[in-house]
KEDO-651938 format. One record per residue: residue in one letter; x, y, z of N, C-alpha, C, O in turn. Coordinates in pm, whole numbers, plus 50000, padded with zeros to 5 digits. Layout:
! residues N
AXYZXYZXYZXYZ...
//
This chain:
! residues 442
M124817163095650124847166295797124667181695788123647188095815L126287187695727126397204295802125927209695645126097221795632M125597205695574124527213695491123147214095564122557224795567K122607203495623121377204695693121367212995816120287217195858N122507215895880122737226995936122997237595928122897244896026N123417241895812123857255395754122017260595685121717272495680R121297252495652119997253995593118987262995669118217271895633I119297257095786118287259495868118447275295939117517283095961P119737277095964120007292896007119137301595910118257309795934I119707296795784119647307095682118237310095625117887321095582K117287295995630115927298595644115247308195745114277314395702K115647310495885115247314295992116127330095939115337339495956Y116927332995905117547349195881116667349895757116267361395774R116017345495637115257348195570113847353295655113417364795647F113337344195722111967344495822112067362895873111437372795836L113107361095966113757373596064113677383395934112767391795934A114417382995843114547393795730113117400095680112937412295670L112277391695654110887392795617110297396395715109947407495675I109807395395838109407402495965110477415295973109757424196020L111487419795958111807433095976111327442595883111077454495902M111217434095751111107447395620109397449695641108777459995614L108927439195688107497444395712107027454295835106247463795843V107847447595920108077465496055108357478395981107697488795986G109767475095893109907485995872109087493995769109417505895763C108047490095682107217494095603106137497495712105487507295676V105807493495810104847497795896105367511195958104577520595956H106417512796004106617525496062106997533295949106967545295978A107437530695799107747539495735106157546195658106057555295575Q105007537195724104277546095622102797545095750101757538395747S103407555995862102737557396014102037567995949102267575795857L100757564796057099607575996040099507587596067099767591196182L098937600495928099497612695981097617614296019096737610495942T097427619596132095987627196110096107638496110097207643996115L095187643696105094577658296073095057665896164095197677296120E095427664696286095947670896419097517672896384098117683596394D097927663696352099127659296342099897673896217100657683396240A099227669096092099187674895969099047692696021100027699996035V098217695196034097917713596103099117716596185099757726796156K099497709396280100567713896378101817708996289102937707796337I101607707096197103457703796124103377713596078104187721796124A102347719195958102107734295897102417742195985103537747295969L101687746396101102347754196178103457756696230103797767796270E104227745096235105457748296280106447750496137107257759696123N106187739796037107057746095915106937752895824107897757695763N105207755695781104827763095691105657779995644105497790195712Y106397779395534107297789395517106277803995523106537813795592A105287802895449104287812995470103587816295620103107826895658I103667805995676103217811795830104137818895889103917829395950R105797810895865106647816895954106917833595914107037842895994M106967833995801106977848695737105617856595778105677868895770A104977853495801103757859395838104197865696028104017877096071R104767853696104104887854696219106247866296207106287875396289N106777865796155107937873396132107467888596137107757896896224D106527890696000105957903796011105207911096117105177922896153A104447896996164103907904796317104827908596426104377915996513Q106387903596438106857908796545107807922896489108587929796554V107477923796370108177936496314107357946496357107797955996423S105597944796311104977953296403104517955996529103887965496574Q105077942296594105097943596762106597953096797106747962496875T107187949096743108697958896765108827972596742109557979496813N107957978796616107677990696625106768000596685106658012496653V106027992996790105337997696886106558000596974107367992197015A106568016397000107478021797117107408036497139107458042697032I107348041497210107458057897273108198062897149107758068097046G109858058897200110578064397111110358064896965110898073696897N109568055496914109278054896781108028064996725107908066996604A107198070496815106408076996807106788093196823105948102196815G107868094696841108408104596845108548112697022109238122697040M107818106297127108008110097265109118112897352109068118697460F110228107697287111598110597354112378118997313112268121197192P113248125497375113998138597348115198130597270115468118797293K116008140197156116748134997105118448141697111118958152297075V118938129497176120508136097219121938132197161122458121197179T122438140997102123238136097017124438145697103124318154997182A125738137697041126978141397098128088147396941127948144296822S128748153196981129588155696861131438159696912131978158797023F131818162496823133618161496856133588167096716132848162396630T134578179196689135668185896555136558187996573136528197796647D137598185096554139338187196509139458191996391139678184496296S139348204696377140258209596270141238217896233141168229796265N142158213596168143488220696186144168222096019143978213395934G144998235195996145298243895876147038245395912147748245796013I147178245795773148808255295756148778262295650148368260895534Q149338270695716148678285595552150098296295598150648298095707H150428303395429150838311195451150068327295494149158331495423L150458333695591149378341195649149978354195622151168352795596S149448370295619150108380395619149018391395651147898391495600Q149368398195717148228408595839148748422395794149938423695823T148188433795728148688444295777148268454595867147358459495802R148318460395964147618466396078147388482496024147618487995916A147108484996092146128498796072147388513696082147448525096037D148148505796161149598518496144150588512096019151738516396018G150398506895965150968501995848151778488995856152128482195760T151948487195950153008472696026152368460095918151208459795878V153288451395888152908441495801153498429695871154718429895880N152888419595920153188402695955152868399995888151898404095824S153758389295863153618378595780154538364195855155578364995919V153808352295823154488339495835154328331295773153268332695712D154908320995748154758311595677155108296895725156158293095778N153928289395694153268277595739153208280195904153918276595998A151498291595886151598289296030150618278996053149918275695957K150438272896179149558265396217148248268596252148188280496281S147358263896261145948267796326145198252996354145228243396277S144508253696491143428242796499142418247896566142278259296610N141698238296571140358241896635139378232796670138678227696583I139248230396785138558216296884137288221696923137088233596948S136308211296928134868218296972134228202596988134158194096899Y133808201297124133288188297151131688191397257131828199697347G130628186197247129798185097375128558176497358128568167397275A127728178297415126318170397409124898181497394124588191597458N124238174397279122948183497305121838176997313121828164797295L120848183297337119248177997368118418185897275118268197997264D118018177697224116458183597151115468177497167115508165197158W114048185397201112968173997271111648183697209111368194397263T111008179497111109648180597091108568181197194107598173797181V108628187197268107318188197373106148189497348105448183097426F105418196997244104258197097191104068193797009104868198996931D103318187896976103208191296805101588188096775101098181096686G101218192396837099438192796826099048182396862097988179096807F099508174296945099178160196969099458147596862098958136296858K100338153296787100738138796636101048130096707100578119096681M101928131396822103128120396842102008108896934102288096896932F101068112696991100208104997042099268093596944099178081296944A098638105096859098268097496743098958083396688098628071696668R100418094096676101248082696592101658069796681102038059296628Y101548071296819101578058696895100628050196901100888038096899D099298054896910097858049596858098288039696727098158027396720Q098808048196632098638040896528099608029496495099458020396414L100728032396587101818022396606101138008096674101657996996668K100218010596720099367999196839098497992196702098607980896656A097588003696655097117996296505097567987196466097237975596489L098767992896371099467987396296099677974996337099797966196252Q099767971696484100387959296529099317947496534099487935296524Q098237954396551096937946196563096427940896410095837930796372L096867950896353096597946496173097687935496137097327926496060G099087935496190099867928396199099507912596208099647902596138E098857916996359098437900096401097137893396305097027881596272S096237904196271095087900196208095747894396047095237885095986Q096507899096017097147892495871097397878995893096907869595830M098547878196029098947864396042097767857596049097537849795956K096957858696141095927852696152095067846796030094457836096022L095187856295945094107853295782095297841895771094857831295816K096397840895734097687836295698097427820695742097367811395662I097317819795855097217808695943096227798395891096357786895849L094777809795913093797798695868093567795995748092917785795725D094137806295613094207801095483095107786295477094767776695409R096407786895569097377774895527096417762195615096627750495582I095597764695703094727754495803094087749995706094517739095669G092847755395626092167751595551092777746095411092237738295332A093807751095402094617740195268094827730895309094407721795239V095557726295444095807715895483094767703495514094937691295511N093827710395540092007704895540091937703695416092827695995378T091527706195363091337706195204092207694495123091757686395042M093417695895164094147683895102094257668995133094317658595066Y094267672595282094017660895357092917654295292093197646095204F091687656595321090547652495331090337647095157089787636695121D090937657195072091397648794944091897635294939091357624894901L093147637994990093667621795037092517610895015092147603694922V092067613895172090767606495184089737600095092089267588795089Q089527612495006088367608494928089217599494801088547590994743Q090187600694772091327592294682091247574894753090907563894708Q091647578794855091847561494927090617556294925090677544494891L089037561694958087967557394900087797549794762087407538794723Q088287561094712087847556494510088837541594535088547529894510L089837546294581090577536594555090417522694612090837513394543S090017520794696088937508894795088177503194712088137490994700A087087515994604086257508994520086857506594380086067501494301L087687508294349088797502094237089137488994268088967479794187D089677487194394090377475994420089017469994440088857468694318T088087466094482087287457494470086867458594392086337447494380A086447466794265086157462694092086837450094040086437439793987L088477456694093089317445694041089307434794081089657426294000V089007431094193089067417894271087827410894205088047399094178I086597415394173085377409794097085457406293943084917397793872S086527418293918087027412893734087687399193732087487390793645K088727397193866089437388393890089097375093835089337367593740Q088147376693987086907364393968086247359693863086117347793834R085707371193790084857369493671085757363993534085387356493444L086877369593551087777361693421088147347493468088487339993376T088157341893604088627328593615087327320793588087327309293545L086247327693616084997318593604084867319593449084457310493377A085227330493411085047328093228085847315793176085317307193107Q087097315293212088027309093187087757292593226088167283093159N087217291993315086187278293383085307274393300085267262693261R084587282193266083457279293178083547273593039083117263192990Y084337284692985084947279892868085607267192831085357260392732S086687264192947087167250692960086647236492937087097226492882I085107240993023084257230092990083377232892889082507224292878G083307242592805082777240892665081367251092713080607253992621K081087255392828080197265792847080077277792820079047283292859A080687282592775081427292392731081957300692612082947294592571S081797309792551082937311192443083667313692442084117311792555K084657319692358086047328192401085907340492393086637347292465L084957347292308084447360192338084237365392470084497376892505E083737356292543083737358492698084557361792769084437372092834V085707353292777086977353192832087687363992786088407370292864L087567367892637088047383192609087617393892647088317403992656N086237393292678085577402992701085867404192870085567414992921A086327395392942086647396093089088217402493105088687410093190Q088757396792995090317400892983089737416992987089437423093090V089707420492889089847436592866089077446492993089467457293037D087987439193026087447448193172088097442893291087627446593399L089117434693290090027438393389091457444393361092157449193450N091787443593240092667454793223092237466893249093057474493300A091007471393225090747486293235090577491593336090687503193376D090147477193400090077482493619091447485093659091627491993760T092517480193589093317475393648094247490393632094987495893714S093807494993468094707509893414093887516493530094647522293608A092477517293567091677528593650092717531093789093047541993837L092977521893819093597517893973095047522293987095467528694083L095767518293883097487522793857096747539593835097177547593919K095727545493737095817561493735095657568893859096187579693885Q094707560593949094127563494081095157565494165095197576494220K096277555194196097297552694313098357563494226098977570094310E098627566194129099247578194069098987587694141099847593194211L098007590694138097137606894140097097607494289097047619094329F097097597494392097117594594525098417599494604098477605994708T099567593694512100797593094542101637611994518102417617694595Q101037617094378101147627494361100647638894523101317647594578T099677635294546098557646394635099267642094735099267651694811K099957632694791100357630594929101937637994906102517640895011T102517640494801103667645094788103327662694794103927670894864Q102257665194705101787680194743101447682794880101727694194918L100857674194975100357677095121102037679895171102387690795214N102957668195158104087670395205104847687095212105307695695288Q104537683395063105497703695039104667712495105105157723295138L103137709495139102497721395194103177722395347103547733195393L103297710795413103847710495511105247712695539105687709295648A106047718595443107527719395438108127709695493108997713095573R107937696495476109067687195523109407680295399109037685495295D110027669895396110497659195314109207655295245108177651595302I109437656795088108807653695019108267637695006107127633095012T108947634394995109477619295021108707608595120108537596595100T108237617995254107647611195394106507599895324105617602695243D106807586795378105637583795313104677581195466105207581495577F103417579195448102017584295558100807579995489100367581695375K100327572295620098717570095579097567580695639097747583895757V096477586095574095507591095576094417584695695094637572795718S093777588095740092117584595788091507577595683091727580095564E090937571095714089667559395632088627563495600087897558495514E088287579295703086637581795669087057594695660088177599195687I085677602895605085447613995631084387616795715083357610895682Q084277623895811083487632095922082967643795893083717653495882V081457645395873081137659795835080317662995932079447654395943D080197672396014079417683396108078317681996056078297685095937P077067677296112075717681796022075157691096064074397697195989K075317694796183074847705196306075467717596272075677723096380L075977726696158076247738796152075417749996128074767749396024D075277760596200074207768296204074187784296137074517793696208L073977785396059074197800395991073997811296061074927819396056A073297813496108072727824896250074037824196339074477835296369E074717813396386075687810396458077217815096396078197819696454L076987811896263078137813296179078317830196127079387836096116T077427833696108077307847696075077767855896186078647864196161A077297854796312077547861596421078937857896423079627867296383L079517848896450081287845896463081987853596404082957859696451A081447854196264082127861596144082217875896131082997881996058Q081387880396203081047895596240082187898696374082297910096419K082757890496414083457893996503085167889496488086127894596545Q085137879496403086537869696409086687869796306087547860996303N086507874096155086657865896039088167875096047088027885296114P089597872895987090157883195993090327891895888091027901695910Q089677889995745089487898195658088697910895688088967922095645L087857908095755086647920595840087377924295911087597936395908E088117915596010088987924096123089817933496064089697945196100S090847929895959091917936995904091617949795880092137959395937L090237950395742089487964895699089277972695828089617984495840L088587964395942088257976096031089547982596121089467993396178I090737974196122092007978196180092437991296081092948001596125S092157988795952092767995095881091828014295862092218025595832K090478008095900089928022795880089938029796011089218039696017K090798025796150091228029396249092538034696216093028042996292V093248030296097094568037796115094118044796051094198055496111A093538046695937093298060895807093008068695922093698078895928E092188067096016091688079996085092608087996215092428099196262L093548078496248094628082496324095658091096238096178101696272Q095908082396088096378092195990095648107795955096308117095908L094468108695980093938120395963094048126996048093808138996032K094398122996151094158129196329095748133796286095888145996287Q096728127596257098338134096238098268145996168098708157096198T097568141796059097378154295928096958165995999097718175795998K095638166596072095318179596139096248187396215096248199696223A097228177396283098118180996405099028192296342099498200896416N099278192296200100098203096173099688213996134100288220496048R098208219096209097728229896223098288237196329098648248796312Y098428229796464099168235796543100378238196573101108231696498P101038245396657102478249096664103008238396740102528233396842T104588233796650105018226996717106528235896805107318244396763V106378228396950107168233797083108418231397057108278227496940K109468230797075110518223897087111838230197219112308241597212V112188221497312113198222097416114538219997348114658210697269N115718229397379117188221797358117968227197451117838238997480T118668220897496120088221397514121448215597503121618206997417G122428219097577123748216697533124788218397612124568228797674Y125788213897645127258216497683128208215497633128748204597647N128918225797551129908226297449131128230297517131148237597617F132298224497450133248234497455134178234297338134238224597262S134928245597323135598250197195136758254897237136918261197342E137808251297137139108256897173139788260197070140138250097009A140288273997000141138278996908142248279496911142748277097021K143068282296811144768281596821145008287496690144398284896587S146248297996711146388303296567147918312896591148118321496677E148848308096486150248313296532150138324496502150978330696567L149198335796394149528348696411147748352796423146728345896438G147998365796409146338373796502146338379296631147058376296726F145588386296624145258391696782145448384196876146328384196962T144268375496850144258364496944144798351996894144378346296794T145988346896985146508331896926145698321396981145568310696922Q145088323997101144968311997199143258313197265143168318997373S142178308897213140978310897284140258300597305140488292097220S139138296097417138478284997466137178291897533136988301397609A136348282097465135228285597566134298273797623134708263897563R133398270497696132758259897766131468266797836131498277797889G130458259097827129478261897906128118254397868128168244997789L126768259097932125898254697881125168266297803125338278497807N124298258397731123678267497660121668259197614121448247497580Y120728269197630119498265297665118418272397591118448284497611G117338267497499116628276597460115308267497422115098255597446L114428278297348113008273097347112578277397194112808288797153S112058269297130111538269797008110318267196968109678258297024A109658276396840108258273496862108318277096691109108285296642T107338269196618107018269596497105778268396458105108258896499L105138279396356103728278096308103088276096167103038287196113N102638267396095102318269795958101538280095947100448280896003L102088289695864101068302095821100458301795665099488308295625F101198293695598101078297395441102068281895382103258279295403D101378276495330102178264895241101598259895150101388247695144G101108270695034100518272694942099708258994925099898250294841N098578259495047097278252295066097308230795073096478221795059S099178232395111099038217995141098608210695249098608198395240Q098248215995346097768214495467096238212395431095648202695479N095618221095348093978214795306093978203495247093278193895280R094718203595160094968191095028095358180795099095198170495033N095778178895202096418164095258095198162895344094788151395359E094578171595398093528166895508092588159195398092208147695417K092308165595302091158161795214091188147795140090258140195112I092868146495113092988131795090092598121495198092138110195182A092918128495317093138116095437091768110095476091468098495506K090858124195465089658123695481089218113495370088658103495414L089348114095256088868103895164089398091695136088908083195062T090748091195220091328078595266090288071895359089758061295325V090048076595449089198073495587087748066695487087378054995490E087298074695426085978073595343086058059695272085298050095283N086848060895218087168046495167087398031695224087008020895180S088008034295317087928023495417086808023895497086568012695542K086078031595529084808027995533084048019695469083448009695510L084118026195334082968013995221083848001895204083147991895189A085377998695198086097989595195085337980995331084727970595311L085437985195430084527976295536083157972995505082767961495525E082257983495450080547978995408080677968595296079797960095304E081677966695178081877959295094081797947595134080877939995108Q083017944495218083417933095294082437927395354081977916195330Q082047936095446080777927795519079337921995434078637912895479Q079177926795348078107926095263078607911295170077847901695162A079827911395111080547899495087080777890895155080587880195097L081107889795255081237881295396079727875895405079977863995384Q078487876395419077077876095412076667865095271076107854195275T077157872195163076947866995058077637850795067076977840395071Q078557851595068079717838595064079377830795176079367818495162L079057836495298078017829395418076807819095370076717807095393A076037826295306074977822595207075047809095135074517798095148L076107815795035075947805694943076927792794975076597781494937A078087794795042078167780595138077347773895207077217761995179Y076807777895281076017771895375074747766595273074297756295322Q074187769395177073547764595083074017751395032073427740595039T075247754394975076107740194887076537730195019076787718294997Y076617735695158076887724395270075617715995269075637703695272Q074367724195262073337716095280072637707595177071877698295202T072937711295074072807703194938073857690194936073417678794925Q074847692094944075847682394995075647674495127076367664495128L075197675295195074817670195314073627660995252073677648695265Q072707666695192071037657295135071807645495051071567633395057L072917652994963073317642394831074147628294914073987616694874S074907631495018075607624895111074947612995118075197601895070E073887618095201072697606995221072427597895120072797586195116L071757603695039071327597394890072197588494862071947576494874E073507593894814074617585294789074917575294829075287565294767E074707578195007075257562695081074067554895068074277543295104K072897556995031071597547595033071607539794895071207528394873N072187549294804072877541194639073997535294659074367528594562V074797535194762075867527794754075117513294854075557502094828Q074457513994919074067503094963073027493494867072657482094894I072747499894775071337494194712072697484594582072797472694552A073447496194540074367488894430075187479794482075727472994395Q075517476694604076127467894689075077454794671075297445294596Q074177455994735073097443794661072877438794562072657426694550N072887449594440072497443494335073687433694267073437423594201L075337439994304075967435894261076387419394315076867409794255N075967421494458076177407094504075067395994445075407384194439I073877399894405072887392594346073307388994197073217378394134T073797401494161074417398494005075407387793982075187379093897L076987387994086077447378194099077277365994088077917358694012D075957361094200075607349694246074927348094092075477338094045K074037353294000073727349793895074667346493813074777334893770F075577357593776076497348593692077307339993737078117335393656R077357335593869078027324593865077267310793798077827300593758I076127313293798075307300493782075277303393611074967293593544G075487312693556075047313693423073517320293399072867315993304T073037329093470071637332093410071737348993385070857355893333I072397351393411072497367493324074037366193230074977358393249T073857377593115074967382893052075707389093149075437394193257T077127386793058078487393393100078077409793072078597418693139F077417411593001076947428392972076387432593105076937441093175E075457427193134074557429193277075527427793391075557437293470F076357417493413076987416493533078157431693519078577438293615R078447433793384079777445293411078767458493434079047467293515T077587458693356077097469393426076987475493593077357485693651A076127460793638075967460793772077507464793872077657469693984Q078387460293778079917463393885080217477493897080437482694007L080247485693759080467491193708079447504093755079877515493736N078397502893803077007508093899077347511394042077007520794115F078357497194068078657499294222080197509194212080337516894307V080937509194142082017516994157081377528894152081647536294247E080467534094056080237546194008079557553794174079347565594201A079387543794241078227547294349079197552494470079187562394542K080037541294458081117545894574081857556894538082287563494633T082097560494435082767575094370082077584294424082557590894516R080737586594374079977594794396079637599794536079387611194574Y079707584294623079267586794774080677592994817080527600794910S081787591894782082987596494858083107612194799083227620594888N083077617294659082987625894602082037637094678082527648294689T080757634794731079597641394801080067645694945079777655795009L080807635994974081327633895099082287646495087081777656295141Y083277648395043084267653694993083947668795010084507677695075Q082837668794929082187682394870081497688095037081797699395075A080827681295101080357686795189081307692595300081147703495355K082557681595331083577687695408084077701395382084267710495463L084287701095240084757714895163083787724595236084207731195332A082777725495201081317736095267081787737595397081947749295430E082017730395469082147725495620083537736395635083507747995675I084367730795603085647738895601085597752395552086107761095623G084997756195424084987773895384084037777595499084457788595533L083017774695578082247780195644082947783495780082567793195845R083857776195819083997779895948085537783495871086357777895944E086237789695764087137794295778086197808695751086527818795814L085447809095690084487824295691084517829295822084797841095845A084207819495926083607824196049084687825396137084377828496252G086077823496107086687826496139087527817096271088527820696333N086837805996285087207792996358087377781496316086997771396375L087957781896209088787766696189089827760696242090927766196234T089647745996317090177745796414090807731396331090767729796209F091387721796429091657709896426090917698296324091267686496329
//
């Protein structure tokens, strides 16, 4: 009786433990949506975080003082002392000498130096700092789009691999059924040993293909975790389908790209920066006018001399102006170099505009082709599925050969694989188009 009472709780505990394990597995492998993946990448990815810091540096540099518009105020203090052997011979022949004569000189004060005119260079410099801030934000946007594109690409690669796993798993189930049928037929003398061996070989081949695909799937999940900058051992599930937007329009994408493509935007800002640099260089032809003022105190003491102690304090002020009259033609050379830099920035902008149009046209053609292929491969999957079902029924009643059955089985797997691959390629083309247009979202 005691043994029976003890066995019942043990069974209950085992059942409860099994339930807890299943629940734990469900929690361990939670669904990771594309939206969640992008959000995690935006928060954690190292490249994006560094790009944000660079953008903040550019933003911090935008200051009137950094452009040279504020005066410079300095405070100074000097205290010098000395001990010397001094000797003096006066005009009347009198000689005075002191050993270990002490002397001291103290001075302190505050001074202001302010450039009030420099050929408007300071204003051009301030505008350039604002342009550099915009350039930093544009580069950050480019980095973010690049990472979002990478997350999208790897995420849908996992979805595609998952679809291939499903096809291989289906093929494995069918191969197991085939082996069972072959063994049953062999046991009643309706099939040869060769048919059983062939079925076993094909089952092993399907098992091997499934294991390899699972390994690739696991490796890609690890790579996605790395891209998300989180624990690489985090387990998760992904969506079970790839949805491609079939309504992208090339004209609309081109118009968006001209407005918000980050590479084009960066080159446009770089051209503005070069033009402002030329403006600053030309400003060196104008005079530089500065005002200065200060209040200083000084006191000197000496044990020997006509004056043993003196002190002074007061305000000083002034105005200075400098103009470059000749500097070995450096000004002309610097202006020429700055103009060439502006010209290069224009050429780079035009080149990128042309390259962007080419990339959009090529990506859109690929997008359309892959959409057509995906429709075709979807029909092929349906045909291959029907063919496999008919072939399986015929194989069960023994009206077709194992070779014909294996061919139908492989055709089904290949059709499923091609379909998932064309969907993935179409999605990649969509991602590329949106990234070029600068509107890649979740």
